[in-house]
C-alpha positions as CSV (number, residue, x, y, z in Angstrom):
1,M,0.2,-0.2,0.4
2,K,1.2,3.6,-1.1
3,I,1.0,6.1,1.3
4,S,0.3,9.9,-0.2
5,N,2.7,12.2,-0.1
6,R,1.1,14.7,1.4
7,L,1.8,12.9,4.2
8,N,5.3,12.0,3.3
9,S,6.2,15.7,3.3
10,I,5.5,16.0,7.3
11,K,6.6,14.9,10.5
12,P,4.8,13.1,13.2
13,S,4.5,16.0,16.5
14,M,7.0,15.9,18.2
15,T,5.4,17.0,21.5
16,L,2.9,14.3,21.1
17,A,5.9,11.6,21.3
18,I,7.6,12.9,24.0
19,D,5.0,13.1,26.1
20,A,3.4,9.6,24.8
21,K,6.9,8.1,25.4
22,A,7.2,9.6,29.2
23,K,3.9,7.6,29.5
24,E,4.6,4.5,28.4
25,L,7.6,4.3,30.4
26,K,5.9,5.5,34.1
27,A,3.4,2.6,32.9
28,Q,6.4,0.5,32.2
29,G,7.8,1.1,36.2
30,V,10.4,3.7,34.6
31,D,10.1,6.7,37.2
32,V,10.2,9.3,34.4
33,I,9.0,13.2,34.9
34,G,7.9,14.5,31.9
35,F,8.7,18.2,31.2
36,G,7.5,17.7,27.8
37,T,3.5,18.8,27.9
38,G,1.6,21.5,26.9
39,E,-0.8,21.4,29.2
40,P,-1.8,23.5,32.8
41,D,-1.8,20.8,35.5
42,F,-4.6,22.8,37.5
43,P,-7.8,20.9,37.2
44,T,-10.5,22.6,35.0
45,P,-12.4,25.1,37.3
46,E,-15.6,23.5,39.0
47,N,-18.1,26.4,37.5
48,I,-17.1,25.0,34.0
49,K,-17.2,21.0,34.7
50,E,-21.0,22.0,36.1
51,A,-21.8,23.6,33.4
52,A,-21.0,20.3,30.8
53,I,-22.9,18.7,33.6
54,K,-26.3,20.7,33.3
55,A,-25.9,20.8,29.3
56,I,-26.2,17.0,29.3
57,N,-29.0,16.5,31.5
58,N,-30.5,19.1,29.3
59,N,-29.9,16.9,26.6
60,Q,-27.6,19.3,24.4
61,T,-26.5,16.3,22.9
62,K,-27.2,16.5,19.2
63,Y,-25.5,18.0,16.5
64,P,-24.2,21.7,16.8
65,P,-23.9,24.3,14.4
66,V,-21.0,23.7,12.5
67,P,-19.8,27.2,13.1
68,G,-20.6,26.9,16.7
69,T,-23.7,27.1,19.1
70,D,-24.7,30.7,19.6
71,Q,-24.0,30.4,23.2
72,L,-20.6,30.7,22.6
73,K,-20.2,32.4,19.6
74,N,-21.6,34.6,21.9
75,A,-19.4,34.9,24.4
76,I,-16.5,34.7,22.4
77,I,-17.9,37.9,20.7
78,Q,-18.0,39.0,24.3
79,K,-14.8,38.3,24.9
80,F,-13.4,40.5,22.0
81,Q,-15.2,43.4,22.9
82,K,-14.2,43.0,27.0
83,E,-10.5,42.0,27.0
84,N,-9.7,43.1,23.8
85,G,-11.6,45.9,22.7
86,V,-12.4,44.5,19.3
87,T,-15.7,43.8,17.6
88,Y,-16.8,41.0,15.9
89,N,-20.3,39.8,14.0
90,S,-21.3,36.4,14.7
91,D,-20.7,35.5,11.0
92,Q,-16.7,36.5,12.0
93,I,-16.3,33.7,14.3
94,L,-15.8,30.0,13.7
95,V,-15.4,27.4,16.4
96,S,-13.4,24.3,16.0
97,T,-12.2,21.2,17.9
98,G,-9.1,22.9,19.6
99,A,-7.1,26.0,18.0
100,K,-4.9,23.4,16.0
101,Q,-8.0,22.2,13.7
102,S,-8.6,26.1,13.6
103,F,-4.9,26.4,11.8
104,Y,-5.8,23.7,10.1
105,N,-9.1,24.8,8.5
106,L,-7.5,27.9,7.8
107,A,-4.5,26.8,5.9
108,Q,-6.4,24.3,3.8
109,T,-8.8,27.7,3.3
110,L,-6.5,30.0,2.3
111,W,-3.3,28.7,1.2
112,E,-1.7,26.4,-2.4
113,P,1.3,25.1,-4.3
114,G,3.1,28.0,-5.2
115,D,2.3,30.6,-2.2
116,E,4.6,31.0,0.6
117,I,3.9,32.2,4.2
118,I,6.2,33.4,6.6
119,V,6.9,31.5,10.0
120,P,9.5,32.8,12.8
121,S,11.4,30.6,14.2
122,P,11.3,29.2,16.9
123,Y,7.8,28.2,15.8
124,W,5.2,25.8,17.7
125,V,5.8,22.6,15.8
126,S,2.3,22.2,13.9
127,Y,2.8,25.6,11.2
128,P,5.2,24.2,8.7
129,D,3.2,20.4,8.6
130,M,0.0,21.9,8.5
131,I,1.3,24.3,5.9
132,L,2.8,21.6,3.8
133,L,-0.3,19.8,3.6
134,S,-1.6,22.7,1.8
135,G,0.3,22.8,-0.6
136,A,2.0,25.9,0.6
137,T,5.7,26.7,1.7
138,P,6.6,27.5,4.8
139,K,9.0,30.6,5.1
140,I,10.8,30.1,8.0
141,V,13.0,33.2,9.4
142,E,15.1,32.6,12.0
143,T,14.5,35.0,15.1
144,T,17.4,34.6,18.0
145,I,17.7,35.2,21.5
146,S,19.9,38.0,21.4
147,N,16.8,40.2,19.9
148,G,14.0,37.9,22.2
149,Y,13.2,36.0,19.7
150,K,11.2,38.5,17.7
151,L,11.1,39.2,14.7
152,T,11.9,42.2,13.0
153,P,10.2,44.5,10.3
154,D,13.7,44.3,8.5
155,Q,13.3,40.6,8.7
156,L,9.7,40.5,7.7
157,K,10.4,43.0,4.8
158,E,13.6,41.0,3.3
159,A,11.5,37.7,3.7
160,V,8.6,38.6,1.1
161,S,8.4,37.8,-2.5
162,K,6.0,38.1,-5.0
163,N,4.8,34.4,-3.5
164,T,4.4,35.7,-0.2
165,K,0.6,35.3,1.0
166,A,0.5,35.5,5.4
167,I,2.7,35.8,8.3
168,V,2.4,33.8,11.2
169,I,2.6,35.5,14.1
170,N,2.4,33.1,18.1
171,S,2.5,35.6,20.9
172,P,3.1,34.9,23.9
173,S,5.3,32.2,21.9
174,N,5.2,28.5,22.3
175,P,8.2,27.4,22.7
176,T,9.6,30.5,23.9
177,G,7.7,32.7,26.3
178,S,8.4,35.7,24.0
179,A,5.9,38.3,23.5
180,Y,5.9,41.5,21.7
181,N,4.6,44.7,22.9
182,K,2.4,47.1,21.5
183,K,5.1,49.6,19.3
184,E,6.8,46.1,18.0
185,L,3.4,44.2,17.0
186,E,2.5,48.1,15.0
187,A,6.0,47.5,13.2
188,L,5.3,44.3,12.2
189,V,1.3,45.0,11.1
190,E,2.9,48.2,9.5
191,C,5.4,46.6,7.7
192,A,2.4,43.5,6.7
193,L,0.1,45.6,5.7
194,K,2.1,47.5,2.8
195,N,3.1,43.8,1.8
196,N,-0.7,43.0,1.3
197,L,0.2,39.9,3.8
198,L,-3.0,38.1,5.5
199,I,-1.3,38.0,9.4
200,V,-2.3,34.8,11.4
201,S,-2.2,35.6,15.1
202,D,-2.3,32.9,17.2
203,E,-3.2,34.2,21.3
204,I,-3.9,31.0,22.9
205,Y,-1.2,32.5,25.6
206,E,-2.9,35.8,25.6
207,R,-3.7,35.3,29.6
208,I,-0.6,33.6,30.7
209,V,1.8,36.6,30.5
210,F,4.5,37.7,33.6
211,D,5.9,40.8,35.3
212,G,3.1,43.7,34.5
213,F,3.4,42.7,30.4
214,E,0.5,44.7,28.3
215,Q,-0.8,41.6,25.7
216,V,-2.3,43.4,22.6
217,S,-4.5,41.2,20.1
218,V,-3.3,42.3,16.6
219,A,-7.4,43.4,15.4
220,S,-6.9,45.8,18.4
221,L,-4.8,48.2,16.2
222,G,-7.0,49.4,13.9
223,E,-9.8,48.5,11.4
224,E,-6.7,47.9,8.3
225,A,-5.4,45.5,11.3
226,K,-8.2,43.7,12.2
227,K,-10.1,43.1,8.0
228,N,-6.1,41.5,7.1
229,S,-6.1,39.5,9.9
230,V,-7.4,36.1,11.7
231,I,-7.1,35.7,15.5
232,I,-6.9,32.1,16.5
233,N,-7.6,31.1,20.2
234,G,-9.2,29.3,22.4
235,V,-9.9,27.7,26.0
236,S,-7.2,25.2,26.4
237,K,-4.6,27.3,27.8
238,A,-6.1,30.1,30.7
239,F,-8.9,27.6,31.6
240,S,-7.3,23.9,31.9
241,M,-9.0,22.8,29.3
242,T,-7.3,21.1,27.0
243,G,-9.0,17.7,26.6
244,W,-12.3,20.1,25.9
245,R,-10.9,20.3,22.5
246,I,-12.6,24.0,21.9
247,G,-10.6,26.7,19.8
248,Y,-12.2,29.3,17.4
249,I,-11.3,31.9,14.8
250,A,-12.2,35.6,14.3
251,A,-11.7,36.9,10.8
252,E,-13.4,38.7,7.8
253,P,-16.7,37.0,7.1
254,E,-15.6,35.3,3.4
255,I,-12.8,33.1,5.2
256,I,-14.8,31.8,8.3
257,K,-17.9,31.0,5.7
258,S,-15.4,29.1,3.4
259,A,-13.8,27.9,6.6
260,K,-17.1,26.9,8.0
261,K,-17.9,24.9,4.6
262,L,-14.1,22.9,4.8
263,Q,-15.0,22.2,8.6
264,G,-18.9,20.9,7.5
265,Q,-17.2,17.9,5.6
266,I,-14.4,17.3,8.1
267,T,-15.6,17.3,12.2
268,S,-18.9,19.3,11.9
269,G,-19.3,21.2,14.8
270,A,-17.5,20.9,17.7
271,C,-18.6,18.7,21.0
272,S,-21.4,20.1,22.6
273,I,-20.9,19.4,25.7
274,S,-17.6,21.1,25.5
275,Q,-19.0,24.5,23.9
276,A,-21.4,24.5,27.0
277,A,-18.6,24.2,29.0
278,A,-16.0,27.1,27.2
279,A,-19.2,29.6,26.8
280,E,-18.8,29.4,30.8
281,A,-15.4,30.0,31.0
282,L,-15.4,32.7,28.8
283,T,-18.6,34.5,30.9
284,G,-18.2,33.2,34.5
285,P,-16.0,33.8,37.0
286,Q,-12.0,34.4,36.7
287,D,-10.4,35.6,39.4
288,Y,-8.5,31.9,39.2
289,I,-6.7,32.9,36.4
290,P,-4.7,35.8,37.9
291,E,-3.5,33.2,40.7
292,R,-2.6,30.9,38.4
293,V,-0.6,32.9,36.6
294,Q,0.8,33.9,39.6
295,E,1.8,30.8,40.0
296,F,3.5,29.6,36.8
297,Q,5.4,33.6,37.1
298,K,6.8,31.7,40.4
299,R,8.0,28.4,38.8
300,R,9.2,30.2,35.5
301,D,11.7,32.0,38.5
302,F,12.8,28.9,39.9
303,V,13.3,27.4,37.2
304,L,15.1,29.5,35.0
305,K,17.4,30.7,38.2
306,T,18.2,27.1,37.9
307,L,18.6,26.5,34.8
308,E,21.2,29.3,34.6
309,S,23.0,28.2,37.2
310,I,24.6,25.1,34.5
311,N,27.6,26.1,33.2
312,G,26.7,26.1,28.7
313,V,22.6,26.9,29.4
314,D,21.4,30.1,28.3
315,C,18.3,30.8,28.9
316,F,16.0,34.0,27.7
317,K,13.6,34.9,30.6
318,P,9.9,34.1,29.0
319,V,7.5,37.1,29.2
320,G,4.2,34.5,28.8
321,T,3.0,30.6,28.9
322,F,4.6,28.2,30.9
323,Y,7.4,26.7,28.9
324,C,11.4,27.9,28.7
325,F,13.3,27.4,26.0
326,P,16.7,26.6,27.0
327,D,19.7,27.0,24.7
328,F,22.4,24.5,25.4
329,T,25.5,25.4,22.7
330,G,27.7,25.6,25.7
331,I,26.7,21.7,26.6
332,L,27.2,20.7,22.8
333,G,30.1,19.0,21.5
334,A,30.6,17.3,25.5
335,S,30.6,13.5,25.6
336,F,29.1,10.6,28.1
337,N,30.7,7.0,28.0
338,G,32.2,7.6,24.5
339,R,29.2,9.0,23.3
340,K,29.1,12.8,21.3
341,I,26.8,15.0,22.5
342,E,25.9,16.9,18.8
343,D,21.5,18.3,19.0
344,S,19.3,18.4,20.4
345,L,18.0,15.0,19.6
346,S,21.0,13.3,21.6
347,L,21.0,15.7,23.9
348,G,17.2,14.6,25.0
349,E,18.3,10.8,24.8
350,F,21.0,11.7,26.8
351,L,18.4,13.2,29.4
352,L,15.9,10.5,29.5
353,E,18.2,7.7,30.2
354,E,20.8,9.3,32.1
355,A,18.4,11.4,34.3
356,K,15.3,10.0,33.4
357,V,13.7,13.5,32.4
358,A,11.6,14.2,29.2
359,L,12.2,17.0,27.5
360,V,11.3,18.0,23.8
361,P,14.3,18.7,21.5
362,G,14.2,22.2,20.0
363,V,14.6,20.9,16.2
364,A,11.0,20.2,16.7
365,F,10.5,24.3,17.0
366,G,13.7,24.8,14.5
367,A,16.3,25.4,17.1
368,N,18.2,22.3,17.0
369,A,21.0,23.6,20.2
370,N,17.2,24.0,22.4
371,M,15.1,22.4,24.4
372,R,11.7,23.4,25.2
373,F,10.9,22.9,29.4
374,S,7.1,23.3,30.6
375,Y,6.9,24.5,34.2
376,A,3.5,23.9,34.0
377,T,3.7,21.0,36.7
378,S,4.3,21.3,40.8
379,M,7.4,22.5,42.1
380,E,8.4,19.4,44.1
381,I,8.7,17.8,40.4
382,L,10.4,20.9,39.1
383,E,13.3,20.7,41.9
384,E,13.5,16.8,41.2
385,G,14.2,17.3,37.8
386,L,16.0,20.2,37.9
387,S,18.0,18.4,40.1
388,R,18.2,15.3,38.0
389,I,19.2,17.0,34.9
390,K,21.9,19.4,36.6
391,S,23.6,15.9,38.2
392,A,23.2,14.5,34.6
393,F,25.7,17.5,33.1
394,E,28.2,16.5,35.7
395,K,28.4,13.0,34.3
396,L,29.6,14.7,31.0
397,N,33.4,15.3,29.2
């Protein structure tokens, strides 16, 4: 049997693979600590779970509308108005089975062979592959720790060609934790608009920011920016609802109409129970979010301090998310038992075997000297895991 060339052109998700490997080893009795998973360790709040139970008891268990229930779409519209200062109508919202499907819908709807899509690196693992599945080409533009892992307008201008259709922005960023301030976003948006580029803004981590950082939505930067952007968001991260699988996009009606047609042939509407829960998440009490963000910041500070105490490790201070993305350039080239650590893959293997700690190799994010470290877990586990990492590095020569 021949597998399609489409699938042969993409890679498995390494973040999911690392998480699965860690769980497999745990099931075998191996004491593995996993820092690979990208989900909060906090439980879904009780009011949200109760909304789901109520929906079940009220028999909200039939096929939902493809673009989303009125209840959830209205909650999303209210959210944009209240939190981002942006007004959308119902025909500008499409609810999907997670923000991942939202991006996939967008790629399949808008792009085709010959198109180029600018993706700053480090990037979320699935952006390039979903662009490839559309037939388009991801044009990777490298950013560095020295400029805070942020794309500059000059880099964007240089990367644009006659085939460039869009730019993908993820702020705050998975995996680096970097984020663009308003002035930086305005400069990028101005450059994008001058070059007739669609701006795809993934804002899924917008509520998880630290040190008083002021998060700004691309769509809030004027009518032209709003008209020429697609905002991707969801409830997974801020509300600890990763398993509920609800994401959404906000865009011009023409884009939503076409993406809805595609979704109608793939998954239809997202789970009706999850939509009821998501509506409660967006409109119900949210006083717990600052408390959880404060805990993430506490963990970030501990992880950052510990990683930076290791010789050969350099780490950007995350502005948001619950990831660190340490650079191990100073470690690469070292050896253990005659085996040389040459890149993030071999470093990941070494840490898994010797420290029993699972991190995601940076090559999956376009940065082969880095590893993604999720601190969405308890301080006790962080302390033990980092102690193991430090001990493992002491064995290198």
